[in-house]
C-alpha positions as CSV (number, residue, x, y, z in Angstrom):
1,M,-68.3,1.1,-48.2
2,T,-69.9,-0.9,-46.1
3,P,-68.2,-1.9,-43.3
4,P,-67.2,-5.2,-41.9
5,A,-69.9,-7.4,-40.0
6,R,-69.0,-9.2,-36.9
7,R,-70.4,-12.3,-36.1
8,D,-73.7,-11.2,-35.1
9,G,-74.2,-9.4,-37.5
10,T,-73.6,-5.9,-36.9
11,P,-71.9,-4.1,-38.0
12,E,-68.5,-3.2,-37.0
13,K,-68.1,0.3,-35.4
14,K,-64.4,2.3,-36.5
15,K,-62.1,3.0,-33.6
16,R,-61.4,6.8,-33.4
17,D,-56.9,8.0,-32.6
18,S,-58.2,8.5,-29.0
19,D,-60.3,5.3,-28.5
20,M,-57.4,3.4,-28.8
21,L,-54.5,2.7,-26.0
22,I,-51.0,2.3,-26.3
23,S,-48.9,-0.5,-23.6
24,N,-46.2,-0.1,-22.2
25,A,-46.3,-4.2,-21.6
26,K,-43.0,-6.1,-22.4
27,P,-44.4,-9.8,-23.6
28,A,-44.9,-11.9,-21.5
29,R,-42.4,-14.2,-23.4
30,R,-39.7,-11.5,-21.9
31,Q,-40.9,-11.8,-18.6
32,N,-40.4,-15.0,-18.1
33,V,-37.1,-15.5,-19.1
34,K,-36.2,-12.5,-17.0
35,R,-38.8,-14.4,-13.4
36,S,-36.7,-17.1,-14.7
37,Q,-32.8,-16.1,-14.1
38,R,-34.0,-14.4,-10.4
39,E,-35.1,-18.2,-9.6
40,K,-31.5,-19.1,-11.1
41,K,-29.8,-16.3,-8.6
42,A,-31.9,-17.5,-5.4
43,T,-31.5,-21.2,-5.9
44,A,-27.4,-20.9,-6.8
45,Q,-26.6,-18.4,-3.8
46,S,-29.3,-20.9,-1.6
47,I,-26.9,-24.1,-3.0
48,A,-23.5,-21.4,-1.6
49,N,-25.8,-21.6,2.2
50,D,-25.7,-24.8,2.1
51,L,-22.4,-25.1,1.7
52,G,-21.3,-23.0,3.4
53,A,-19.1,-21.8,0.6
54,D,-20.3,-18.2,-0.4
55,W,-17.7,-17.2,-2.7
56,L,-18.9,-19.6,-5.0
57,Y,-21.8,-17.1,-5.5
58,E,-19.9,-14.7,-5.6
59,D,-17.3,-15.8,-8.2
60,S,-20.6,-16.8,-10.8
61,K,-21.1,-12.9,-9.9
62,S,-18.4,-12.3,-11.0
63,T,-18.1,-14.0,-14.1
64,Q,-21.0,-12.1,-15.1
65,N,-20.2,-8.7,-14.3
66,P,-16.7,-7.7,-15.0
67,S,-16.2,-4.5,-12.6
68,T,-16.8,-6.8,-9.4
69,E,-14.0,-6.8,-7.4
70,G,-11.3,-9.6,-7.4
71,E,-9.2,-10.4,-10.3
72,R,-9.1,-13.8,-12.0
73,L,-6.2,-16.1,-10.0
74,Q,-5.2,-17.1,-13.2
75,K,-4.4,-13.5,-14.1
76,V,-3.0,-12.8,-10.9
77,L,-0.6,-16.4,-10.8
78,A,0.7,-14.7,-14.0
79,K,1.8,-11.3,-12.9
80,A,3.2,-12.4,-9.7
81,G,5.6,-14.4,-12.1
82,V,4.9,-18.4,-11.4
83,A,4.3,-18.4,-15.0
84,S,2.2,-17.6,-17.9
85,R,-2.1,-17.2,-18.2
86,R,-2.2,-20.6,-19.4
87,H,0.4,-23.0,-17.0
88,A,-1.6,-21.2,-15.1
89,E,-5.2,-22.5,-15.8
90,V,-3.1,-26.0,-16.1
91,L,-1.7,-25.5,-12.6
92,I,-5.1,-24.8,-11.4
93,E,-7.1,-27.3,-13.2
94,A,-4.2,-30.1,-11.1
95,G,-5.4,-28.5,-8.3
96,R,-1.6,-27.8,-7.0
97,V,-3.1,-24.4,-6.2
98,E,-4.9,-22.9,-3.0
99,V,-7.3,-19.8,-2.6
100,N,-7.0,-18.9,1.8
101,G,-6.1,-23.2,2.2
102,E,-8.7,-24.6,-0.4
103,V,-8.3,-26.2,-2.8
104,V,-9.4,-24.2,-6.7
105,K,-9.3,-26.7,-9.2
106,R,-12.5,-24.2,-11.5
107,Q,-11.0,-21.8,-14.0
108,G,-12.4,-17.6,-13.9
109,V,-12.3,-17.5,-9.7
110,R,-11.6,-14.7,-8.2
111,V,-9.5,-13.4,-5.4
112,N,-7.6,-9.9,-3.8
113,P,-4.5,-9.9,-4.3
114,N,-4.0,-7.8,-1.0
115,V,-6.2,-10.0,1.0
116,D,-6.8,-13.6,-0.1
117,I,-3.3,-15.9,0.2
118,I,-1.8,-17.8,-2.8
119,R,-0.2,-21.1,-3.0
120,V,1.2,-23.3,-5.5
121,D,2.2,-26.7,-4.7
122,G,1.7,-25.7,-0.6
123,V,4.3,-23.0,-1.3
124,R,3.2,-19.4,-0.4
125,V,2.7,-17.0,-3.9
126,N,3.9,-13.2,-2.5
127,V,0.3,-11.3,-4.8
128,N,0.3,-8.3,-3.0
129,E,1.6,-5.6,-5.2
130,E,1.4,-2.7,-2.2
131,H,3.6,-5.0,0.4
132,E,7.4,-4.3,-0.5
133,Y,10.7,-6.4,1.2
134,F,13.9,-5.2,1.4
135,I,17.6,-5.3,2.9
136,L,19.7,-2.4,4.0
137,N,23.8,-3.4,5.4
138,K,23.4,-0.8,7.7
139,P,26.5,1.6,8.7
140,R,28.4,1.4,11.1
141,G,27.0,4.5,13.1
142,M,24.0,4.2,12.0
143,Q,19.9,4.1,14.0
144,S,17.6,1.5,13.5
145,T,15.1,3.5,13.5
146,M,13.3,5.9,11.0
147,Q,13.5,9.1,12.5
148,D,15.8,10.0,15.3
149,D,14.6,12.3,17.9
150,M,18.3,13.7,18.4
151,G,19.3,14.1,14.4
152,R,21.7,11.4,14.4
153,P,22.2,10.3,11.6
154,C,19.2,6.6,11.1
155,V,18.1,4.0,8.4
156,G,15.5,6.1,7.7
157,D,17.5,8.4,6.3
158,M,18.9,6.2,4.1
159,V,15.4,4.7,2.9
160,S,14.4,8.4,1.8
161,E,17.0,9.0,-0.6
162,K,17.2,5.0,-2.0
163,V,13.8,3.5,-2.3
164,A,10.5,5.4,-3.7
165,S,7.9,3.2,-1.3
166,G,5.1,5.6,-1.8
167,Q,4.2,3.7,1.5
168,R,6.7,3.6,5.4
169,L,9.1,1.2,5.6
170,F,9.6,-0.1,9.2
171,H,12.4,-2.6,10.4
172,V,12.2,-6.1,11.8
173,G,14.5,-6.3,14.6
174,R,17.1,-3.6,15.4
175,L,21.2,-4.0,15.1
176,D,22.6,-1.6,18.4
177,A,24.5,1.9,16.9
178,D,28.1,-0.2,16.7
179,T,26.6,-2.7,14.5
180,E,26.6,-3.7,11.0
181,G,24.6,-5.6,8.4
182,L,21.8,-7.4,7.4
183,L,18.8,-5.5,8.4
184,I,15.0,-6.9,6.3
185,L,13.3,-3.5,5.9
186,T,9.4,-4.2,4.5
187,N,5.5,-3.2,5.1
188,D,3.8,-6.5,6.0
189,G,3.4,-5.9,9.6
190,E,2.6,-10.1,9.2
191,L,5.3,-11.2,9.0
192,A,7.6,-8.7,10.4
193,N,6.3,-10.0,14.0
194,R,6.6,-12.7,13.2
195,L,9.6,-12.7,12.5
196,M,10.3,-10.8,15.4
197,H,8.5,-14.1,17.8
198,P,11.3,-16.2,19.9
199,K,8.2,-18.9,19.4
200,Y,9.4,-18.4,14.9
201,E,12.8,-18.6,16.1
202,V,14.3,-18.0,13.5
203,S,18.1,-18.5,13.2
204,K,20.1,-15.1,13.2
205,T,24.0,-15.6,11.9
206,Y,27.0,-13.1,12.7
207,L,30.3,-12.5,11.8
208,A,32.5,-11.1,15.4
209,T,35.7,-9.7,15.8
210,V,37.4,-10.1,18.8
211,L,40.1,-9.5,21.1
212,G,42.1,-12.6,21.8
213,E,42.9,-16.1,20.1
214,A,39.9,-18.1,20.3
215,D,40.0,-21.2,20.7
216,N,37.6,-24.9,20.6
217,R,36.9,-24.5,24.4
218,L,36.0,-20.6,23.4
219,I,33.1,-23.0,21.0
220,R,32.2,-25.0,23.7
221,T,31.9,-22.8,26.0
222,L,29.4,-21.1,23.7
223,K,27.0,-24.5,22.3
224,E,27.1,-25.3,25.2
225,G,25.4,-22.2,26.8
226,I,26.9,-19.1,29.1
227,E,25.3,-17.5,32.1
228,L,24.0,-14.0,31.8
229,D,22.0,-11.5,34.0
230,D,18.5,-12.0,32.2
231,G,19.4,-15.9,31.4
232,K,21.4,-18.7,30.7
233,A,22.7,-18.7,26.6
234,K,23.7,-20.5,24.1
235,A,24.7,-20.3,20.0
236,D,24.3,-22.6,18.0
237,F,26.9,-22.5,15.5
238,V,30.1,-21.8,16.4
239,Q,33.3,-21.8,14.3
240,V,36.5,-19.9,14.7
241,V,37.4,-18.7,11.1
242,D,40.2,-17.1,11.3
243,K,43.4,-16.0,13.9
244,N,45.7,-13.7,13.6
245,Q,47.9,-11.1,15.8
246,G,46.2,-11.6,19.4
247,M,42.3,-10.7,17.9
248,S,40.0,-13.8,16.7
249,L,37.2,-13.9,13.8
250,I,34.5,-15.8,14.8
251,R,31.2,-16.8,13.5
252,L,28.0,-17.8,15.3
253,E,24.8,-18.6,14.6
254,L,22.2,-18.3,17.3
255,H,18.1,-18.0,17.8
256,E,17.4,-15.7,20.0
257,G,16.7,-11.4,19.6
258,R,18.0,-10.4,23.2
259,K,19.6,-6.9,23.5
260,H,23.3,-7.0,22.8
261,I,23.8,-10.7,22.7
262,V,26.2,-11.7,21.1
263,R,28.5,-8.7,22.2
264,R,27.5,-10.1,26.2
265,M,27.8,-14.3,25.4
266,L,31.7,-12.5,23.9
267,K,32.7,-10.5,26.9
268,A,31.4,-12.9,29.5
269,A,33.4,-16.2,27.7
270,G,36.3,-13.5,27.7
271,Y,36.9,-12.2,24.6
272,P,35.5,-8.7,23.8
273,V,33.3,-7.7,20.6
274,Q,36.0,-5.1,18.4
275,R,33.7,-5.6,15.2
276,L,30.5,-7.1,15.3
277,V,27.8,-7.8,11.3
278,R,25.2,-9.8,10.6
279,T,25.8,-11.2,7.0
280,K,22.7,-14.1,7.7
281,I,18.4,-14.1,8.6
282,H,17.3,-17.5,7.9
283,T,18.8,-18.1,4.2
284,V,19.0,-14.4,3.2
285,Q,21.3,-13.7,3.0
286,L,24.2,-9.9,2.9
287,G,26.0,-11.6,0.1
288,D,28.5,-8.5,-1.8
289,M,26.4,-6.1,-0.7
290,K,28.7,-2.4,0.5
291,P,27.7,-0.7,4.0
292,G,24.6,2.1,2.5
293,G,23.7,-0.3,0.0
294,I,19.7,-1.8,-0.3
295,R,18.0,-3.5,-2.8
296,A,14.7,-6.0,-2.7
297,L,14.6,-9.2,-2.0
298,N,14.1,-12.6,-4.7
299,S,11.3,-14.4,-4.4
300,A,13.0,-17.3,-3.0
301,E,14.5,-15.6,-0.5
302,L,10.3,-14.0,0.3
303,T,9.7,-17.5,0.1
304,S,11.6,-18.8,2.4
305,L,11.0,-16.2,5.2
306,Y,7.3,-17.4,4.6
307,K,8.0,-21.0,5.4
308,V,10.2,-20.4,8.5
309,V,6.9,-18.4,10.3
310,G,4.6,-20.1,8.8
311,M,3.5,-18.2,7.1
């Protein structure tokens, strides 16, 4: 059979297999798409940089790559018990959710629950699953330490038996061995430091059983202030709860944290303390917990503590 002629009239030569070249190049159409995607990413990054909002660009990458670190904000809020995911989306759309001080209205934003600070209607939400918060009713004779070099009974002994936290807890402030009552335990160092700092003036309430039948003069003395060896000290609130057979039960509220402050104030006023129990720190109350009892703080208590120390 005569081979087909080319346009110049000469027959076309038959190609051999060795003359065939297979190209691995991808079609130009696909290459153009990829180049366009790269340009879009570069543009998005440039815009984010200009706005000083790198997290916007990071989030757009996160939605394309499910393995990126962080969780969707609505999921984090749902896990924290704030609302269902759908309701959380409604809260976000309404501008009621803040992440690190910035209002978030866009769905799909990813956050790190262990780092980011999230608020709903201005109230901080505990979304960090690594943080733990407990209150202990410390018995009399127990040292306010997590470990005692002298082998004396201490708070750490009770915690190791009753709290399987997997992390080291520490106590917020101290109660001397003879003082009973409310002690906060946590691994949230920032909250603990603020609760103990004098700047925030976190109130503490005590019930003191004293020698002597107290009257209104004691109330005035403690509220006006009494001179101690390290300066003047005064109570924010004083109440004589009961008097019986030469003893009195006194309720005091103060925001100072000096060592043995309640015992020293009452002794200086002429009413030596026989028994002392701390019943309340800010809004967190001991309630009917028995000595040695321990429980987790509820969300309302934790939110209240966040608020009083400006977290």
